C-alpha positions, -999 to 999 in steps of 0.1 A, spaced: 745 -271 -355 745 -259 -320 715 -269 -293 705 -233 -301 699 -237 -335 665 -223 -352 673 -241 -381 676 -216 -407 640 -201 -397 653 -165 -402 669 -163 -439 662 -131 -452 649 -116 -423 665 -81 -409 673 -85 -371 685 -51 -355 704 -59 -323 716 -29 -296 741 -32 -278 754 -58 -307 792 -47 -304 802 -70 -275 788 -100 -248 752 -108 -253 745 -88 -282 771 -94 -302 771 -132 -296 735 -130 -303 741 -114 -334 761 -140 -352 739 -165 -341 712 -149 -360 734 -144 -390 743 -183 -387 707 -186 -386 704 -170 -423 695 -132 -406 710 -98 -424 721 -84 -396 722 -49 -384 746 -43 -354 742 -10 -330 762 2 -305 776 36 -295 816 22 -300 822 28 -340 853 0 -338 834 -26 -323 802 -29 -337 820 -19 -370 838 -51 -362 814 -73 -356 796 -66 -384 825 -69 -410 830 -101 -394 794 -118 -398 786 -99 -432 762 -75 -414 754 -34 -411 773 -15 -384 751 16 -374 766 39 -347 737 45 -322 731 60 -283 698 46 -278 696 74 -250 693 97 -276 658 98 -298 667 114 -323 698 87 -333 671 57 -323 651 72 -349 677 74 -379 693 36 -365 650 27 -374 652 47 -407 686 32 -417 674 -2 -408 643 2 -433 663 7 -459 685 -24 -460 653 -44 -468 621 -26 -464 613 -42 -433 627 -49 -393 617 -82 -383 635 -85 -353 647 -62 -322 667 -75 -297 666 -48 -275 700 -55 -252 716 -19 -254 726 -14 -214 746 2 -191 756 -14 -153 751 19 -138 768 36 -104 778 14 -77 766 35 -47 742 39 -16 715 55 -19 729 87 -2 761 85 -15 748 78 -59 760 103 -84 726 118 -96 736 121 -128 758 88 -135 723 69 -123 699 88 -147 723 80 -174 721 47 -163 683 51 -168 683 66 -200 702 40 -216 686 13 -198 651 21 -201 642 51 -219 661 39 -246 649 8 -246 615 27 -250 627 47 -281 639 18 -299 602 -3 -288 585 31 -298 606 30 -333 602 -8 -335 566 -12 -333 558 14 -361 576 -5 -383 559 -37 -373 524 -27 -371 526 -14 -403 544 -42 -422 518 -68 -395 549 -85 -382 580 -85 -365 592 -98 -327 606 -80 -301 626 -94 -276 634 -66 -247 671 -77 -227 667 -77 -190 689 -93 -160 685 -115 -126 690 -79 -116 654 -73 -126 638 -101 -108 659 -95 -76 678 -65 -57 714 -57 -55 732 -37 -30 740 -7 -38 732 -14 -79 703 13 -77 697 24 -111 709 -13 -130 680 -27 -107 651 -4 -111 656 -3 -147 660 -39 -151 625 -45 -129 607 -12 -149 618 -30 -182 605 -65 -174 
């Protein structure tokens, strides 16, 4: 077992990972699966999430977290698997535009905020509904270094990650 092992403490728990098709989301989904969790791998890119889910014996659900209806559907489908959602890794994110304040494309800025912050809130709301009802659960909100210090020309990402923290 790796140093990150939590000794099978996730046996049978349903873990929902947004942005699970690549990067930190994929790596965490794989770790959770190794520790016995039942995985729901969510993301916008069907091919990527289906590949990860197939590889770890999980479930793939296409979801754009910036769409509240899709998030509600995601949680409904996840609950149909075991009747619960025990863990949410709120990981979906977009780096956003690289530009000065004067030069930023406002639509790209809004899209970044909608995924990184509004989408995270949609997931938090749905997870809270489920976890309050079942009286248990864990939520992990993934941010970044951009949430604790500013970076030049990374307006949307910095603002969304600071806000998430």
